[in-house]
N, C-alpha and C positions, 0 to 999 in steps of 0.2 A: 504494501501499500505506499500511497503518497501522500505526505500530510505537509502541507508549505502553512504555515502558520503566517506571512505576512511578510511584506520588505516596506523598509521606509521609504527607499525610493524605486526607481522602476526598474522593471527587468530586460531583458535583452533575449529576444530568440534567437532558437539554435540557429547557429552561423556556421556552416561548411564549406571548406577551401578544398579548389580543386585545381589544379595544374592540366595543361595540354597542348600542344603543338600547333593547335586551330581553335578557338571558339569561335563558336557562330550561333548569331542572334536572329532567329525568325526558323519556324520548324512548317512550312509551306513548302512547297513542291522543290523551289529553289536550295533554301536550306538543306529539303534533304537529300537534294542530287549531292551536291556541294558535299555533304557530310560523307554518304557512300562512297563518293570519290577518292576524298583523301582519305579515310578510313581504309580502301581497297588499297591504297597507295603507301601504306604503311604508317600514318600521322595516327596520332593521340586525336580525337575528336570531343568536345563537348557540345551539344545541344541545345539550346537553349530555348525552348516553345513556349509561349506563352498561354496557350490552348490547348484542353486535353485528349484533342487529336491531332496527327500531322496532318498535311497536306493542305493549308490555309483553304482557300477559293474553293480547292478541289472535295475539301473534307467535304463530309456529313452535315456540316454543319453552315456551310453555303451552298454545297450542290450543284458547280461552275464544272462543265466541262472542261478536261483537260487540250488543251488546242496550239496549235503552230505553224507552221508555215504550211500544212499541209490545207487549212483553212477549208476545213468538211469538202476538198474534191471539187472546191468550184473557184479554182484560180488556175494558172500554168505551169505552178511548181510543180511536176511532176516529180515523184518518187522521192519527196521531200519530207518526210518525218523524220524525227531531229536526230535517233542514233543515242547511243550510249545507255548509261543507267537510266533516264525517262522512256524510252523506249522499251527498255527489260521490264521497266512496271508496266507500261502501257500494253506491253505483250501477253504479259502473266493476269492482269486485269481482263484480258479481253477471253483469255484460256478459264479463267473462273467462273467470271462475271459477265458474258455475250448479256445481260439483260441491263446492265448497268444502275448495278447498286449501288449509292455511294457511300452504305456502309461496310459491303464486301471491301468497296476500291479503299478505305480505310484499315481494314487488317492486311490488304496485301502489300502498301505503303508503311506501317507500322514492321510487318514484319521483314521488310527490305532493312530497317532502320537497325533493328535489333539481333539481325541475325551477323550483323559487324561488331564483331568484338573489342575494335577500338573505341570504337562511338559509346559518348554518354550522353545518356536523354534525359534531359530534366522537363516534364512537362506540366503544364498549371504555372509556370514559371517565366514571369516578368521581369526583362532588364528595365531597371531606373538609375543606375548610377555608372559613371567611368571610373577607372582611377587612372593617371596621367603620368607616365616616367618621365615626358618632358614635353614641350607644346603640340610636338608633331608624331608623339607615341602614346596608344594605349597599353597598359600595362594590365590593366583588370577590367572587371564589368563587375555587375554588383546585379544580383536578381533577388527576386522573393518569389517561395513557392505558396498558394495561398490556400493548399490540401493538405500540407504537412507543417502551415507556420515557418520556415526554415528558409534564410539567408543562405545564398551562395555566391562566394567571392570565386569566381576562375579568373586563372594569373595565365598567360598565356603569350609567346613571343608575336603571334598573328592574328588577328582576329575579321571576322565575316560580317557584313550586316544584310543579315537577307529578312527584314523584318517589313518589308512594303513600305513602313511611314518611314524608314530611318532611322528608326531609336537610337542606336548605336551610336549611326553617323554625326546625331543632331549633336546627342549628348558632348562626344568628343570633339565637335566642332568643326567637322567636314564642312567645307564647301557646300552649299546646294541650292537649287531655283526650285518654286514654287509656284508654278502658273505658266501661261503661253507667252514665249517669244515674239516679241512683231515680225512682221516679215522682211522688216529689214537687216535684221540683227545675224541672219545666217541665209536670207536670198529664200526665205522658204514662201511659195506662192501659195502654198496650202493652209498654212500658220491664219488661224481663226482672228476675227476683229470681238471688242467687245461685245460685242452684241451676240456672237454666238457662247463667248464665254471664256474663262481661263480654264476650267479644270472640269475632266470627265469625273460623274458623281458615282454615288454607290447605288446598288442593287441588293433585295431580298427577294426571296423567291417564295413559292409553296406547293405542296402539295396534294394531292386529293381522290378519294379513290371512289368506285362503285359498292354502297351497303346490300345491295338488292332490297331495298326497304325503302319506304320514305324516311328522308331525314329532316327535321324542320332545324333553321337557322336563325337565332336573333342574335345581331352582329352588336360588337361592342360600342360603350357608348363614343369610342375615340374612331370610331370608323368614319371612314369621309363618305358624307353624307349624300353628294352631287354626283356619282361619275363621270358627268359631263364637263365638267371643270380636266378632266384627262382629253386632250383632244383626238388621242387615237382610240379612245375607250371600245368604239366599235369593231376593234380587231380582238378582243379579249373574248375567248375562247375556252370554255367551259370544257372541251377533250384538251386542253392547254396544260401544261402545269412545271414547274423547276424552272430553269434555268432558260425552257421557251420565251419566261414573263424578262428577258434581259433586259426588255426597253423600261420594266420596273426602277428605274432610276432618278435620284435626285440628290442634290446639295455639290454642285457644280461650283455653285455662285459663297459656297462657305468656305470655310476653313477646313479641312475634309481631312486633319488629323484631330485638333481638338473638338467639332460639331459633331462628333460621330456620334454621339446619343443621339443629339438632336433631328440629327438625319433619318436613324433609325425609327424615331419617335412616326417622322413623316411617311415611311414608309410600311410600317405597319398599319399607318389608316389608309394608305393605298392597298395594302390586300386586303385588309377585311371588306372596304369599301369595294372590292372587285368581287370577292367572296361576294358579300349581298348582294350586289346585283345580278352575279348569278343566279344565286337562291331564288332571290326575292325578285325580281324583275318580271319574271313571266318568257323573258326574250330567252329564256334555255331549259325548255321544257323536259331533256333527254338530262337534269343533275339535277333531278326530283327526290333520286335514289342515293344524290352523292353528297361524301361527307368532307371534312378538310383533315387529311390525316398527319400533316404538318408543314409548320410556318416558320422560316429562320427566323433566329435569336439574336444573329449578330451580321450584319450587312456586310455584303462583300464590295471590299473597294478595289476601284481603279485605279485611282491618280490621288497622290499626295507629294511627299519634296521626289525630286531629284537630283542625284548628289555629280559633284564635275569629277573626272578624272582627267587625263592626262588627255583624250581627247573628245569632243563632243557628237555624236552620230547626230547627221540633221534629214533633210527631205533628199537631198542631193546624194546622199551615200545610197539613200537606198532606191532612189531612181534610177541612176545610171550607174549601180549594180558594182558601186568602185572596189578597186581590191586595193585590200590592206596588208602589208607585211606581216603585220601580226595577229592577223583574222588565226579567229579561234571558235568560232560559232557560226552559228547560220539563221537567218531570221526570214520570215514570210507572209506575214499575215499581213492584211491590208493596211496602210495607215488610215488606219480605224478611229474618227474623232465623234463624239456625239456634243448637242449643244447642251449648254452646262443648264438650263431648268428640265432637264432629262424628262420624266413623265408630261408635265406640265406645258410642256414646249410645241409650240404650232409646227415648228420643224421637222425634218425628218428625223428619225429615232438615232441614226448615225448615217456618216459619210463616209464610204471606204472605196478607198483608189488603191489599185492592185501595181505593184512594179511588174517588170517580163520576168523576173524570175528570183531564185532566190539570192537574200544578200547578204554579206561578210559582217561579222560583229569583232572587233579589231579590241585587243585585249586591255589597249590603252584605256577604253570605257569602264571595265572592271577593278579600280581599284582608287581611291581617293587620289587629288592630285595635291593634298596639304596635310592628310595624316597618312604619315609613311608608313605603317602597319596596318591599315585598313584597307581590304578586300569588299567589292560590291556585289550585292549578287540579285538577282531577283529583278521586280517594276523600277527600283533606285538606281538602276545603272545610269551610266553620262551619257544621253539623248535629249534631243531638244525633245519639244509638247510635240511636235509634228512624227519623229522620228517615235518618240512613244507611243503612238497610238496603234504601231504594230509591234516593238519590244515587249510590251509589256503582258503578252497574252504567256498564259504558264509555262506551255512545252516551249515556248524561247527564253521563259527566263528562267525554267529548269535546264535547259543544255549550253545558257552560258555559264552557269553557275555550274555546273561539272568542269567546265574551264579555272573555275575558280579553285574547284579543291584539287582538281591536279596542279596548279599553280603555285596553291600553298606547299605541294609536298617536292615539289622542282626548290619552291625557296626554300626549304628547310633542308632539304639534299646539299644544295649550294652555298645556304650562309647568307642568302641577300635579302633583300625585302620586295615587295612587291613591282617595284618599277623595274625592277633592276634583273628580274628574271629570265633568264632566256630562253626566248622564242620560237627559235628552231628545237630547241629539246622541250621545251611545253606543247608545242603542236604535234613531235613525233609521238608523245605520252596519251595525248588524245586521241591520236589519231587510230593508236593500238587499241584505245579503250574501246572505240567504234565512235566515238565523235565525230559529224560530220561537217566539214568544211567546207563550202564549195572551194572546187577548183584545186585545192591543195590534193596532192596524190602521198599516200605513205612511203617513205625511201626508208628502209630500215635496214642498218647495214649487220644489224644482228640476225634477221632472219633468214635463216638456211635456206627459204624456199629457192629463192634468188640465185642459188649457187647450183638449183638443183634441174637435171631433164622433167618435163612433166610430161604425163601420156597419161589417158583414157582408157577404158576398155571399149567407147563409145563417143563421139561428139553431134550432139544435133545438131542438124541441118535444115533449114526452114524453107522445105521444098513445096509443100502444100500442105493447109489446114482442111481436111475433107468436108464438107458441107452436110448440115446436121438437118437439111429441110424445114430449119427456120428461117424466115426471111424478115428482115425490116425497112418499113418504108423508109426515104429519101424527104420527109418530110422535114428535114434540118440536112444542112452538109456534113456528111462523116467521113471519118478518116480512118487507119491504120497507124500505127506510130512504127517502124520499123528501123533497127540497128542493123544497117548497111555499111559494108567494108569499103575501103579505099579502091579506085579501078571503078570500069564501069559500073552504073546501076543497072541492077536485074532488072527484067522485064517484071509486073507483077500481074497476075489476072485475077478479077472478079466476076462472079456470076451475077446477072441480074433478070428481074421481070419486068417487060414492060408490056401494061396496060394499053397503049397506043402506038405508034408510032412516034416517036420523037428521039431528041439527041440528050445526051449525058457530057457535062464539062466535066472534065477532070486535069486535078494537077499533082503536081511533085511539090512541096512545099519544105524550108528547113527554118530554122532560126536563127536570126542574126549571130547567137552568139553559139560557138560550137557547142556548149553546156547548155544552151538552153531550151523551150519547149514552148514557144512562142512562135509558132509559124507566119511570122512575116514578112516571110520573103518566098517568092512564086518562082521558083527554078523551072519549071516547064508546065506548059496548058495543052489543052487538045480538047476537040467536040469528037464526040465519038454519037455514030448515028445505030439508034435499035428498032428495029421492027417488035408488033406485039410479039408476045411468046413469054414462054419459061426460060429459065436458067440461061441464058444468050451469055456468054465471054465478054468480057469489058476489059480491054488488058490497056495496060498505062505503060507504053512502051517509048524511051525516050534517049537521045545519044547523049547522053549525060554522065559524067565521072567523076568522081571526087577524089580529092586529094588527099583527104583521111579520115575515116570513119566517124559518122557521123548518125545520129538519128533523121530520117526523110520521114514525111506526112504522105502518104499516098490517098488522093482525098478526092471524092466523089462529091460534089455541088449539087447542092439543091434540086429537086425533080419531084417532086409526089406522086408522078407516075411509072415511078421506076423502086422496086424494091431489089434490094442485094442480099444477097444469100449468106447466112452464119455458121457459122461454127462452132463444134465444143470443146474446141482445142485451147488450153491454155499455156501458154510458157512465159516462162521466166523472161521481162524485158520487152516485152510486146504487149501492146496496150489499143485498144479500138476508141476512138475519141468522136464527141459530137461537138458542133458549133451552136452549145447550146448559152444557158446562163443558171446561174445557183439564187434563189432569191434568197437565201440566207446570209451569202457575202457580194452580190452584184447584183443591180439595177437595171442590168439588160444583156443581150448575148456578146454587146462591146460597148468596151469601159470607152464613152465619151465625156474626157472632163472638160471645166470649166476654163475658157482661155484665162491662161496668165497664170495657171494653176503650176505649171511646173509638171506634170504630168502627162505620161503616155498615152497615147490610145492605141487599144490593137484590142483584138474580137481573142473570146477563149473560147479553147478547145477543150472540152472539160469529159473524162471517160463516165462511167455508171457503176456503183458499186455493185459487187457478189449479192446475188447470183446473174444479175444485170451485166453490160457492159461486156457482151460476148465479141469474138473477133470476128471479122470478115471470113469468110471460106474462099481460099485463095490458093494461086499455085506462083512457085517464083522460080524463075531459070535464069541465070542459074540460081541454083537455092543458094540463100543464105549462111555464109559460114562465119558468125557472132557469136558462139558458141562453146570457142574450143578448149582444152585445159588447161591450156597456159593463160588464160583467163585468173587464175584465181593467185597467180603472181602477180597481178600489174598495179598493189596497189589504191584498186578502188571497192569499196564494198559495199557497190550499187550500181543499177544502171545512171552513166551520164552523159557521156558521149556516145557510149556503144553500152553490152549490157551487163559488162563486165562480170561474167558467169560463165564457169563451166554446167554446160545442159547435157544432160547422156541422152541418149539416142532412144527414143520410143520404144523400140523392141529390145532393149535390155534390161534383161528381168535378173541382172547384178551389177549395177553401174560401178563402175571404182574408177577412182583419180590417182596417180602414180609419182610421186616424188623419188627420184634415183639418184645418187652422187656416185662420180666417179671412186671415193674411197667413202669407208664406215665414219659417219656423223654423230657424235654424242648429241642427243636431244632429250631433253626431261619435259618441254611445254609444247603443244600442240596447239594452238588458234583455228578454230573455224569458223566460217561465217558463213549463215544461212537466209536463204529469203521468206521474211516472213512479210514482202509488199509492202516496201517505204510507201507507196501511194495513197495506201488505205490509213486514214487519220484515227482509227481505234479510240475515236470520243469516248471518256473513261465514265461519265454518267448519263444515265435520258436514254440517248440514243438507241443502244440497244444494234444488233451483230447480228446475221444471220449464222456465223459458224463460229466458234470459239476457236479454231487453229486455221493460220494461212496455209492454202492446198498447195504452195508452192515448196514450203516448209520442209526439212528433211525432220522425218519422225523417228526412225531407229538407223544407228549407223554403226561401222567398228573401226579402228585405228589397227591396223597389225605392222608387225617389221617384215625385215625384210625376210625373213626363214619361215612368214604366215604366222607368227604368236599374236596371239592375239591382247592388243597394249589398253585396249578399252574399249568397251561395248555400251551403248549407252541405247538405250528405247524410252519410246513418249514423249522424246524432245518437240518443243515448241517454240523454243525461243532464239532469237534473230545469231547470239553468240554462245561459245560453249568453247571452254576453255578443257582439254586434257593435262595434268598434271599429275608427271607421274614420280612414284615414289621415290625413285634414285632413276639418274638419266639412262639410258640405253642407248648403245651404240649399235647404229643400221648405217647400210648403203641402201636403204630405202623404206619409203615411207606408203601405207595405204592407206586411204579412206575409201571404206567400203559401202554404197547409201542402199539398205534393207528395204527401209520402205519410207513415203512421204507421205503426207496428206491428201495428195489425190494427183497434182498436177507431176510432171515429169519431173526426176533429180534433177535438183540444182544446189550448186556451191559457189556463193560470194570468193568466198580467202581461205586460205591452208596458210598458215606460217608456222616456223616449226623454229624454237628456241634450246641455246644449250642450258640453259637456266632460268 
């Protein structure tokens, strides 16, 4: 028994001191990915999170889907899902949770963090003070846990602010901005004026469910009484829930840090007023048996402070896709700004303008310019308000935060501060770990694969996609995206049905960028004559020749009187596209920005989600040889200017890729990269997915040495990246990776890398 007779003075709560290599404040997706990356690189990490769950806006407390460069498959960023740790989380979540249950996502994220022995996790713990050893150096943070009445003092040589509001950086005196820059400061034509507003607001969501019996609803007294004060109230649907109400936004004209509680109350007014409208207006008879299942209790924040690094990313960087020598991350969401009045604004709820491809995020944006040992992660990185409209989304935040985690490891290894981190080493370590950095190829002197002769039991040659009997109308222009090698462009033949005598315009297009997927250049045009009838050959025959491999768009332009035959065949690195729009992220099939905005005009060419998006039935003469075994060593882990994958022949029952050396090599680790379809956004909650596992992904495989001894065998894989780490090094003159089963499509492998340690 504890019996305290009282004290004449005050008491102090329990205080625990912790030390680490890296202290991270903020456990949203950015803080999580930075922590996991750093811990896997050997650092001791303390992750401080002020909420009871991890994930921030992605968690069950807010329930926003994780998105990034893929933009709901609504832009021209093909195969753009971010890679690395955030990819691992999204793939695992889809495998376990294709329904998009936010509570299951909580468990996936938490499991990933607690699986790392190098991470000390402090939940319900809020940073409230910092200690400094010099004007530009943090030496400790102080944080308080509301659940165990304990103060933690965390000491480290390196700190990372991933709090969203920049709590750690603010307390430490780091330079920051809040609000929109003028058009003149960075020459940004898209910069908003004062009438549009300075800040993006907060949002809160609700879920409903059908109980199967009548349910009454009496609104609370604070609920919004007149729903018509919301200009787009007619867009409210009883069938919508969660972040489909992303436009329930408020607070852009307030202090989005200190007025958050005020903003929350206004959003509650909106939510309960909207539900009162759904239940009691008589406009929604289908809602009679529906009830509220969940309402958010904290708002999801979009914007507050942005901190200054050694470089500020701006609109121009995103539009011209500027190349940065210190690139460590990727972005690709639209420049997506919202009117400051949010749900009460008569303006469109968002203004989204896309770039023609993915852009690079430089390392100089990821550390403070005036606090020497402070990294920046998540939405607070060094960007202008306009660029922030794109970099703020969670997959992008998480991906650049992985670069922070790896940079911290490199800094500790080299005993330098963030600004002095050796960039080439950082880029190499990131690419090894699966980070996608546009334009960068992994060149790894330690990878023994580069010294090997690479062969395979078979290599897919695209000669034919057999017709399935299904057709699709050319009610819109359609294309197939094919990886074509250097030299003469092959003849590609399609099959078409014509209701009447007509003509069909065909084109071969490409992107102005070798690694781009906006078909803004027409290399070849022809007009073909069709007569009434079924399954007529449509030949796209040109005299074109390519100087280097690249993707070409073989395009059939709109003619509603024509139907083109489809195939059930699906192969890594080949996509069918349509010249359509995705209303979630665009206003039309062609982007037409205002004059003077500095943003490009171009067409959207989009794929459909599986089970849609079937390829055209076709024949190629000669066949496309873009899927050879040597692709596994070319330094790219996804389609870029080519498929960059070894794909086995369709008739190969035991496909195997072999690395062979002139003399035996000592091997300790084998890294394998499989195809989990980087074009699929894998939205984390609410959206729902028709499959748990990507059909292109290798499910069962084994690795053998030159004597046929099995070094590793894996069954049931669904992940992009797998590493085989042997208990002790093995000497062998050959290594075989044998694919035993896939999840449905032909066997494909992006990368095989071998290391002696």
